[in-house]
C-alpha positions as CSV (number, residue, x, y, z in Angstrom):
1,X,-28.6,-13.7,3.9
2,X,-28.2,-11.1,6.5
3,X,-31.0,-11.1,9.5
4,X,-33.5,-8.7,8.9
5,X,-32.1,-7.1,5.8
6,X,-33.9,-6.6,2.6
7,X,-32.7,-9.3,0.4
8,X,-32.6,-7.4,-3.1
9,X,-30.4,-4.2,-1.3
10,X,-28.2,-6.7,0.0
11,X,-27.3,-8.9,-3.0
12,X,-27.4,-5.5,-5.1
13,X,-24.3,-4.5,-2.7
14,X,-22.7,-8.0,-3.2
15,X,-23.4,-8.1,-6.7
16,X,-22.0,-4.4,-7.3
17,X,-18.7,-5.2,-5.2
18,X,-18.1,-8.5,-7.6
19,X,-18.8,-6.3,-10.6
20,X,-16.4,-3.3,-9.5
21,X,-13.7,-5.8,-9.1
22,X,-13.6,-7.3,-12.3
23,X,-13.9,-4.6,-14.3
24,X,-10.8,-3.3,-12.3
25,X,-9.1,-6.6,-13.8
26,X,-10.7,-6.1,-17.0
27,X,-9.0,-2.8,-17.8
28,X,-5.3,-4.2,-16.7
29,X,-5.7,-7.7,-18.5
30,X,-4.6,-6.6,-21.3
31,X,-1.0,-5.1,-19.9
32,X,1.9,-6.7,-19.3
33,X,3.7,-6.9,-15.6
34,X,6.2,-4.6,-17.4
35,X,3.5,-2.1,-18.6
36,X,2.0,-1.8,-15.2
37,X,5.0,-1.3,-13.0
38,X,6.1,1.7,-14.7
39,X,5.7,5.3,-13.3
40,X,6.3,8.1,-15.5
41,X,5.8,11.3,-13.6
42,X,4.9,11.7,-9.9
43,X,1.6,12.2,-10.5
44,X,1.3,8.8,-12.4
45,X,1.1,5.9,-10.3
46,X,2.0,2.0,-11.9
47,X,-1.2,-0.1,-13.3
48,X,-0.2,-3.0,-10.3
49,X,-0.2,-0.3,-7.6
50,X,-3.6,0.6,-8.4
51,X,-4.6,-3.2,-8.1
52,X,-2.9,-3.2,-4.9
53,X,-4.1,0.0,-3.3
54,X,-7.9,-0.1,-4.3
55,X,-7.5,-3.9,-2.6
56,X,-5.8,-2.3,0.2
57,X,-8.6,0.2,0.8
58,X,-11.3,-3.0,1.4
59,X,-8.8,-4.7,3.3
60,X,-7.8,-1.6,5.6
61,X,-11.6,-0.1,5.9
62,X,-13.9,-2.9,5.5
63,X,-11.9,-6.4,6.5
64,X,-9.8,-5.2,9.6
65,X,-12.3,-3.6,11.7
66,X,-15.3,-5.6,10.6
67,X,-14.4,-9.2,10.3
68,X,-13.3,-11.1,13.5
69,X,-9.7,-13.1,13.4
70,X,-9.1,-11.6,9.5
71,X,-5.3,-12.2,8.8
72,X,-3.9,-9.7,6.4
73,X,-2.4,-11.3,3.0
74,X,0.9,-9.2,3.9
75,X,1.5,-6.9,6.7
76,X,3.7,-5.1,4.9
77,X,1.4,-3.7,1.9
78,X,0.0,-1.4,4.6
79,X,3.3,0.7,4.2
80,X,3.2,0.0,0.3
81,X,-0.4,0.6,-0.9
82,X,-1.7,3.0,1.6
83,X,-1.9,6.5,-0.9
84,X,-2.3,9.6,1.9
85,X,-4.1,8.6,5.1
86,X,-2.1,9.3,7.7
87,X,-4.7,7.7,10.8
88,X,-3.6,4.4,8.7
89,X,0.2,4.8,9.3
90,X,2.9,5.6,7.1
91,X,3.6,5.1,3.5
92,X,5.5,4.5,1.0
93,X,6.7,7.6,-1.0
94,X,4.3,8.4,-4.1
95,X,6.9,9.4,-6.4
96,X,8.7,6.2,-5.7
97,X,5.9,4.0,-6.6
98,X,8.0,2.6,-9.6
99,X,10.4,1.5,-7.9
100,X,8.4,-1.5,-6.5
101,X,9.1,-4.2,-8.9
102,X,8.3,-6.6,-6.2
103,X,6.1,-7.6,-5.0
104,X,5.4,-8.7,-8.5
105,X,2.2,-8.7,-10.7
106,X,1.4,-12.1,-9.7
107,X,1.4,-11.8,-6.1
108,X,-0.5,-8.1,-6.4
109,X,-3.3,-10.6,-8.4
110,X,-3.1,-13.1,-5.4
111,X,-3.8,-10.3,-2.9
112,X,-6.5,-9.2,-4.9
113,X,-8.0,-12.8,-4.9
114,X,-7.6,-13.3,-1.4
115,X,-9.3,-9.9,-0.3
116,X,-12.1,-10.7,-3.1
117,X,-12.6,-13.8,-1.4
118,X,-12.5,-12.4,2.2
119,X,-15.1,-9.6,1.6
120,X,-17.7,-12.3,0.5
121,X,-17.2,-14.6,3.1
122,X,-17.9,-11.3,5.0
123,X,-21.0,-10.5,3.1
124,X,-22.2,-13.8,3.3
125,X,-21.6,-14.0,7.2
126,X,-22.9,-10.2,8.0
127,X,-26.2,-9.2,9.2
128,X,-28.2,-6.4,8.5
129,X,-26.6,-4.1,11.7
130,X,-23.2,-5.5,10.7
131,X,-23.8,-4.2,6.7
132,X,-25.5,-1.2,8.1
133,X,-22.8,-0.1,10.3
134,X,-20.2,-0.4,7.3
135,X,-22.7,0.8,4.5
136,X,-20.7,4.3,4.0
137,X,-17.0,2.0,3.8
138,X,-18.8,-0.2,1.1
139,X,-20.4,2.6,-0.9
140,X,-16.9,4.9,-0.6
141,X,-15.2,1.5,-1.5
142,X,-17.1,1.1,-4.7
143,X,-16.8,4.8,-5.8
144,X,-13.2,4.6,-4.6
145,X,-12.3,1.5,-6.9
146,X,-14.2,3.7,-10.0
147,X,-12.1,6.6,-9.4
148,X,-9.2,4.5,-9.4
149,X,-10.3,2.6,-12.9
150,X,-10.1,6.1,-14.6
151,X,-7.0,7.1,-13.0
152,X,-5.9,3.6,-14.1
153,X,-6.4,4.7,-17.7
154,X,-4.9,8.3,-17.6
155,X,-2.1,6.7,-16.0
156,X,-1.3,3.8,-18.3
157,X,-1.8,6.3,-21.5
158,X,1.2,8.6,-20.0
159,X,2.7,5.8,-19.7
160,X,2.1,4.2,-23.2
161,X,2.9,7.6,-24.9
162,X,6.6,7.7,-23.3
163,X,7.4,4.8,-25.3
164,X,9.9,5.1,-28.3
165,X,6.8,3.8,-30.5
166,X,3.9,4.1,-28.7
167,X,1.5,1.6,-29.0
168,X,-2.4,0.9,-28.4
169,X,-3.5,0.0,-25.1
170,X,-7.0,-0.8,-26.7
171,X,-7.3,-1.3,-30.7
172,X,-10.0,0.0,-31.7
173,X,-11.2,1.4,-35.4
174,X,-12.1,4.8,-35.1
175,X,-13.4,6.9,-38.0
176,X,-11.2,8.5,-40.1
177,X,-11.6,12.4,-39.5
178,X,-12.2,15.6,-41.9
179,X,-8.7,17.4,-42.3
180,X,-8.5,19.8,-39.3
181,X,-9.5,23.3,-41.1
182,X,-12.3,25.5,-42.1
183,X,-15.0,27.1,-40.0
184,X,-17.6,25.2,-37.9
185,X,-20.4,26.1,-36.6
186,X,-20.5,28.0,-32.9
187,X,-22.1,26.6,-30.3
188,X,-25.3,27.8,-29.5
189,X,-25.6,30.0,-26.0
190,X,-27.9,28.5,-23.6
191,X,-29.3,31.4,-21.2
192,X,-30.3,30.8,-17.6
193,X,-31.8,33.9,-15.0
194,X,-30.0,33.0,-12.0
195,X,-31.3,33.9,-8.6
196,X,-31.6,32.5,-5.1
197,X,-30.6,28.7,-5.9
198,X,-29.9,25.1,-3.8
199,X,-27.1,23.6,-4.6
200,X,-25.7,20.0,-3.4
201,X,-26.5,16.8,-2.6
202,X,-29.7,15.9,-0.7
203,X,-31.0,12.2,-0.2
204,X,-30.4,8.8,0.8
205,X,-28.2,7.8,-2.7
206,X,-24.4,8.1,-2.0
207,X,-22.4,11.6,-2.6
208,X,-19.0,12.3,-1.1
209,X,-19.0,14.7,1.9
210,X,-17.8,17.5,-0.3
211,X,-20.9,17.4,-2.3
212,X,-22.6,19.0,0.7
213,X,-24.4,20.3,2.5
214,X,-27.5,21.4,0.5
215,X,-27.2,25.4,0.5
216,X,-28.3,28.6,-1.3
217,X,-26.4,30.6,-3.5
218,X,-27.1,33.7,-5.6
219,X,-26.1,33.3,-9.3
220,X,-26.4,36.5,-11.9
221,X,-27.8,35.8,-15.1
222,X,-25.6,34.2,-17.2
223,X,-25.1,31.5,-20.2
224,X,-23.3,28.6,-20.9
225,X,-22.4,27.0,-24.5
226,X,-24.4,24.2,-25.7
227,X,-21.0,21.7,-25.9
228,X,-17.5,21.7,-25.2
229,X,-14.6,23.3,-27.3
230,X,-13.7,21.6,-30.2
231,X,-10.2,20.4,-31.3
232,X,-11.0,22.9,-34.3
233,X,-11.8,25.6,-32.3
234,X,-8.8,25.4,-30.2
235,X,-6.4,25.3,-33.2
236,X,-7.5,28.5,-34.4
237,X,-6.4,29.6,-31.3
238,X,-3.1,28.2,-31.6
239,X,-2.8,29.5,-35.0
240,X,-3.6,32.8,-33.5
241,X,-1.1,32.8,-31.4
242,X,-2.8,32.2,-28.5
243,X,0.5,30.4,-26.9
244,X,2.5,33.6,-27.4
245,X,-0.5,36.2,-25.7
246,X,0.6,36.9,-22.4
247,X,-2.5,39.3,-21.9
248,X,-4.5,36.1,-21.8
249,X,-2.8,33.9,-19.6
250,X,-3.0,34.1,-15.6
251,X,0.5,35.1,-14.4
252,X,1.5,31.3,-13.2
253,X,0.0,30.0,-16.3
254,X,2.1,32.4,-18.5
255,X,5.1,31.2,-16.5
256,X,4.8,27.7,-17.0
257,X,4.3,27.9,-20.9
258,X,7.2,29.8,-21.2
259,X,9.6,28.1,-19.3
260,X,8.2,24.8,-20.3
261,X,7.8,26.0,-23.9
262,X,4.5,24.8,-24.7
263,X,2.7,25.4,-27.8
264,X,-0.3,23.2,-28.1
265,X,-2.6,20.6,-26.1
266,X,-0.5,17.2,-24.2
267,X,-0.3,14.4,-26.3
268,X,-0.6,16.5,-29.7
269,X,1.3,16.2,-32.3
270,X,2.5,17.8,-35.9
271,X,3.7,15.3,-38.5
272,X,3.0,15.7,-42.3
273,X,1.5,19.0,-42.2
274,X,-1.3,17.0,-40.2
275,X,-2.0,17.2,-36.5
276,X,-2.3,14.2,-34.8
277,X,-2.8,12.9,-31.0
278,X,-1.7,9.8,-29.0
279,X,-4.7,7.7,-27.7
280,X,-5.4,5.0,-25.4
281,X,-6.3,3.3,-29.5
282,X,-2.9,4.0,-30.9
283,X,-1.8,7.4,-33.0
284,X,-4.9,9.2,-34.3
285,X,-5.3,12.3,-36.4
286,X,-7.3,14.8,-34.4
287,X,-11.2,14.9,-35.3
288,X,-11.9,18.5,-35.9
289,X,-15.5,18.2,-34.3
290,X,-14.2,16.0,-31.2
291,X,-14.1,18.0,-27.6
292,X,-10.4,19.3,-26.8
293,X,-8.7,17.4,-24.0
294,X,-5.8,17.5,-21.8
295,X,-5.9,20.8,-21.1
296,X,-4.5,22.3,-17.8
297,X,-6.6,24.9,-16.0
298,X,-4.2,27.6,-17.6
299,X,-4.7,26.9,-20.9
300,X,-8.5,26.2,-20.5
301,X,-8.8,29.8,-19.1
302,X,-6.3,31.3,-21.8
303,X,-8.7,29.9,-24.5
304,X,-11.7,31.2,-22.8
305,X,-10.0,34.8,-22.5
306,X,-9.1,34.8,-26.2
307,X,-12.4,33.4,-27.3
308,X,-13.7,36.8,-25.4
309,X,-15.8,34.6,-22.3
310,X,-14.8,32.9,-19.2
311,X,-15.0,29.5,-17.6
312,X,-18.2,28.6,-15.8
313,X,-18.6,28.7,-12.3
314,X,-19.2,25.3,-10.5
315,X,-22.7,26.1,-9.6
316,X,-23.3,27.8,-12.9
317,X,-22.7,23.9,-14.7
318,X,-24.9,22.0,-11.6
319,X,-27.5,24.5,-12.3
320,X,-27.2,23.9,-15.9
321,X,-26.8,20.1,-15.5
322,X,-29.8,19.5,-12.3
323,X,-32.4,18.0,-15.2
324,X,-30.0,16.5,-17.3
325,X,-29.3,12.3,-16.5
326,X,-26.1,11.3,-16.5
327,X,-27.1,8.4,-18.3
328,X,-27.2,10.7,-21.4
329,X,-23.2,10.8,-21.3
330,X,-21.1,8.7,-23.0
331,X,-18.8,6.2,-20.1
332,X,-16.0,4.2,-20.5
333,X,-16.5,1.0,-21.7
334,X,-13.3,-1.7,-21.9
335,X,-14.6,-2.3,-25.5
336,X,-15.8,0.9,-26.4
337,X,-14.0,4.2,-27.7
338,X,-11.6,5.4,-24.6
339,X,-11.6,8.6,-26.9
340,X,-13.6,11.8,-27.1
341,X,-15.7,11.4,-30.1
342,X,-17.1,14.2,-32.3
343,X,-20.3,16.1,-31.3
344,X,-23.3,17.4,-33.8
345,X,-24.5,20.8,-33.9
346,X,-27.5,21.5,-31.8
347,X,-29.8,23.7,-30.2
348,X,-29.6,22.1,-26.6
349,X,-26.7,20.7,-24.2
350,X,-24.2,17.8,-25.1
351,X,-22.1,16.0,-23.7
352,X,-22.9,18.0,-20.0
353,X,-22.0,14.4,-18.9
354,X,-19.0,12.3,-20.7
355,X,-16.6,13.1,-23.0
356,X,-14.2,15.1,-20.8
357,X,-14.1,16.5,-17.5
358,X,-15.0,20.6,-17.8
359,X,-13.0,22.8,-16.2
360,X,-14.7,25.7,-14.0
361,X,-13.1,28.7,-12.2
362,X,-14.1,27.2,-9.0
363,X,-11.6,26.9,-6.4
364,X,-11.9,23.7,-5.0
365,X,-13.2,24.9,-1.0
366,X,-15.8,23.6,1.2
367,X,-19.7,24.4,1.3
368,X,-21.3,26.6,3.8
369,X,-21.8,23.8,7.0
370,X,-19.5,21.2,5.7
371,X,-17.9,18.5,8.0
372,X,-15.5,16.1,6.7
373,X,-16.3,12.1,7.6
374,X,-15.2,11.1,11.0
375,X,-11.9,8.9,10.7
376,X,-9.5,8.0,8.3
377,X,-12.5,8.2,5.6
378,X,-12.9,11.8,6.2
379,X,-9.0,12.5,4.7
380,X,-10.4,11.7,1.4
381,X,-11.7,14.5,0.3
382,X,-11.8,18.0,2.9
383,X,-7.9,18.0,3.4
384,X,-7.5,18.6,-0.5
385,X,-9.5,22.2,-0.2
386,X,-6.3,24.3,-0.9
387,X,-4.9,24.8,-4.6
388,X,-7.1,22.9,-6.5
389,X,-9.9,23.9,-8.9
390,X,-13.2,22.2,-9.6
391,X,-14.2,20.2,-12.7
392,X,-17.6,19.0,-13.8
393,X,-19.3,16.3,-15.6
394,X,-17.0,12.9,-16.3
395,X,-15.4,12.0,-19.3
396,X,-15.3,9.1,-21.5
397,X,-13.0,7.3,-19.3
398,X,-15.2,7.9,-16.2
399,X,-17.0,4.8,-15.4
400,X,-21.0,4.6,-15.8
401,X,-21.9,4.7,-12.4
402,X,-19.6,7.7,-11.1
403,X,-21.1,10.7,-11.8
404,X,-24.4,12.9,-10.8
405,X,-24.9,16.7,-11.0
406,X,-23.3,17.7,-7.6
407,X,-20.1,15.5,-8.3
408,X,-17.2,17.7,-7.7
409,X,-13.6,16.4,-9.4
410,X,-10.9,18.6,-8.6
411,X,-6.9,18.6,-9.9
412,X,-4.2,21.5,-9.3
413,X,-4.4,24.2,-12.4
414,X,-0.9,22.4,-13.8
415,X,-2.7,18.9,-14.6
416,X,-2.7,17.6,-18.1
417,X,-2.9,14.1,-18.1
418,X,-6.5,13.8,-17.1
419,X,-9.3,13.5,-20.0
420,X,-10.2,17.5,-18.9
421,X,-11.4,19.7,-21.4
422,X,-13.8,23.0,-21.3
423,X,-17.3,24.5,-22.1
424,X,-17.2,28.6,-22.4
425,X,-19.5,30.5,-20.0
426,X,-20.3,34.4,-20.4
427,X,-22.6,37.1,-18.3
428,X,-26.0,38.2,-19.4
């Protein structure tokens, strides 16, 4: 036990490390080595790379500086599995991760076991001062691995979908949906007065540096829809020629749609007169009342324009979610349904957390007074504050410990392979 440290707090840290690491391996255990070495596009990383990279994080930021005499598993892995940390050294090119047939999966798993043993030994030997010195690294390591658990799921979904005969990654029985047609109740609009409101993280609990500092911002009166946009609602947009009406599209999005010939969301397919979509549970009929997913920012923005509404500002979303606990969301469970599920009509907010990440119209940028963390850890968020948009809420692929009202996810506007949808907003 660390000297002069609350035993419960220390035990919780070590237990969480073991739980996070075990969950990563549980997600990967159902796949073959062949499944885990494929890269189907530059944004997708092979599953094997994810398993190694999150291990590299612990080795690089905790063991090397924090454990005297630590011997790296393989010094070459610093090059192979560094993602984007310039301060740590050169790295293998991201679009070529699918070329890494070596090291093999068994060696990557041996690497994980080596590092897990070393981290456990570090916890057993560290005193309170050492644990406190590395507390930010440890907490960031948990959050980092949880992020990659979600990326693992979205990436392997893309890999499986590109097979000639796509198969389920996690076979599960899903309910047979009704026909994707017919009128459905409109969402309820929930209004907010706005005003001068505080935003951003505060307190002792962990948050990324981009979630602060706490600051004030003015909101005009607004309203948010009680639920995300559904498959049935998006189908109405398609059937009304939404993909062919330039007036609803941002210029870059319109150009992309024309160049790529897109006419429906990613993973949707028209078969025998019915719409299906590929999921981690295999090919499924679309449920009309499930949140639409795998939209890029341009599709979300176009739908909002067509509906006579807009996307919310990220601070509007945070204002609406501030009194709701993330525990109300439906989070990823290796033994559960890894696909957005139908929502019921109601007069209060539904699925602010879980189901789908919700695009906002807010560009990803720094809050007033923002300063990135010192050292390589400071490269985690701040250097990506250009050309991206903020998403809020989390999805059905998000780990349960990886959500809070202030969390700022971000992706470029053409990202489709993530579990992304939208919730409508309007001015009052």
